[in-house]
C-alpha positions, -999 to +999 in steps of 0.1 A: +000+000+000+015+033-012+006+062+011+001+095-008+001+131+000-014+154-027-002+190-028-027+211-047-064+207-045-075+225-077-090+209-107-062+185-116-055+178-079-091+167-074-088+143-103-056+128-089-070+126-053-101+108-064-081+084-085-057+076-056-086+072-032-102+047-055-071+027-061-068-005-039-030-003-039-029+033-026-041+053+004-046+091+003-033+103+036-030+141+033-041+169+011-027+205+010-036+236-008-029+273-005-066+278+002-074+257+032-111+255+026-104+240-008-081+214+008-107+207+035-135+201+009-113+176-010-102+159+022-138+154+032-146+138-002-116+114-001-112+105+036-078+123+038-066+148+063-055+184+057-019+194+064+006+220+052+027+210+021+059+211+042+045+188+068+033+164+042+067+162+026+084+155+059+058+131+072+070+095+078+034+084+071+038+094+034+056+074+007+048+094-023+041+131-031+018+141-060+023+177-070-006+195-086+002+231-077+008+260-101+038+255-123+060+281-106+062+259-075+068+225-092+106+225-092+109+236-055+084+210-044+101+183-064+135+191-048+120+192-013+103+159-018+134+144-032+155+155-002+128+139+021+132+106+003+098+106-013+087+092-046+073+120-068+046+124-094+045+159-107+021+175-131+037+190-162+058+210-166+087+208-141+093+244-148+089+270-176+127+273-176+149+247-192+178+257-169+157+253-138+145+219-150+182+208-154+192+219-119+161+202-105+168+169-123+204+170-112+193+170-075+167+142-082+195+121-097+219+129-069+193+117-044+184+087-065+147+097-062+118+082-082+103+109-104+075+107-129+061+136-149+023+138-155+020+134-192-012+114-187-020+109-224+007+082-227-016+061-205-047+065-226-055+029-238-060+040-274-028+061-277-008+034-257-020+008-282-009+029-312+026+033-296+029-005-289+019-014-324+044+011-338+072-005-318+059-038-331+064-026-367+028-026-378+032+004-401+069-002-410+092+028-409+074+058-394+072+087-419+047+113-405+030+117-371+000+139-371-016+151-338-048+172-335-057+187-301-085+212-297-102+223-265-140+229-265-135+265-252-107+289-244-096+296-209-100+331-194-075+355-209-062+361-173-050+324-173-025+329-200-005+354-179+008+326-158+004+296-181+035+303-202+015+304-234-002+278-256+030+261-267+042+256-231+008+250-215-014+231-240+008+219-268+034+205-244+012+174-241+014+170-279+052+175-279+055+146-255+031+125-275+050+132-307+082+120-290+064+090-275+051+079-309+081+088-331+107+072-309+133+098-321+142+132-309+133+163-330+160+186-341+141+215-357+108+232-350+087+256-371+057+272-356+028+294-367+003+310-343-026+334-342-053+348-320-085+338-339-108+326-310-104+353-283-087+386-291-082+391-254-058+361-254-038+378-282-038+410-261-020+391-234+007+381-258-004+345-265-021+326-293-052+304-293-046+287-327-013+271-337+004+247-360+039+232-356+061+212-379+090+192-365+116+170-380+141+144-367+177+139-379+165+110-401+140+132-418+108+120-401+081+146-396+055+155-370+027+179-375+007+193-345-023+215-347-040+231-316-070+253-311-086+267-280-121+262-296-139+231-309-177+236-311-182+198-312-163+189-280-128+178-270-110+169-302-081+144-295-068+125-326-035+110-337-024+094-370+009+078-378+017+070-414+045+046-423+061+027-451+037-002-446+005+014-435-012+038-411-024+037-375-050+062-362-068+068-329-100+087-334-122+107-310-144+090-285-181+097-286-205+097-256-220+065-270-214+044-301-251+046-311-258+058-346-290+069-362-295+062-399-324+076-418-333+095-450-314+125-437-282+106-433-262+090-405-257+108-371-242+099-338-236+114-303-211+142-298-175+135-288-167+135-251-167+171-240-136+176-219-104+160-205-120+148-172-141+123-191-118+117-221-088+108-200-104+093-169-089+059-176-055+074-185-053+090-150-061+057-134-035+039-155-010+066-147-013+061-110-010+024-114+022+028-134+036+051-107+028+027-079+043-002-099+075+019-104+077+025-066+071-012-058+097-023-083+123+003-073+123+019-107+138+053-102+130+068-137+096+056-148+083+070-181+074+097-186+106+106-167+121+139-158+141+137-190+109+134-210+097+165-192+129+183-201+127+174-238+091+184-241+099+218-226+128+223-250+103+217-279+078+241-263+106+268-260+117+262-296+081+265-308+075+297-289+107+312-303+098+301-338+064+317-336+079+349-322+106+352-349+089+336-378+118+313-384+126+276-378+144+269-346+170+242-340+167+221-309+197+211-289 
């Protein structure tokens, strides 16, 4: 039984806390949040106790720390948990600074800590199946990876002030997925972006519509498109084309029921948001983290290195959009 402390009781913290509480291999012991009332509400729902983040990290009753706080606190909390000998699952990203990520990972490695980064989409059964079949060679040599990711509605313009921008906040999931599927590192990034959905987002210096092209040393290509608006729901699709065929994972509808009549064929809308679309992925993620702890695996995937590489691609994309030029990735 792995004993958890969850730091951060906001939207994603609630998802993780509920998933941990429902897992027979885990026990949610403590919850912390900057707003105590928020932590108390979540603790009441999950049977946990409320404590300060520092006390949770130091507590001998806790084996693992799940970090679901604002990005600016991630690296500091990872380091504190690492020094306390805890296993760590941290929401993406480790930091908005590549240099800060490097220094954080150096300390984690020095302490031989278990660290996993919360790129939950790797654990979606559909996407995981695509990756497994790619490694098996079902489509031969990979040539093009295409990823579509569109939110049903944009966040408040205020949110972008602290988010780091669409490339670092939203598309970073897709950068990780592109690496996960391609199995190679990307060496050049070319990005386009615009504010077409909410002009207030543009006024804050961000974009809400973007497209990125990336290429590996061997010439293989990935294309990612993002939008903060999809009137039909949460649009999450991937397609991988290779020398011997193609693999694709489509959107998931509320039900698979179709109506066929003289007007045509119609079905239910796609699932509306990430909470329902990736519910199983979050459960699988926690299971993978627990297995890593039980097996003494210090660098489960997605690892700190995966977090670093995704952040490098996000930085390169942001720079490419700002300059209008392709950017090489170290």
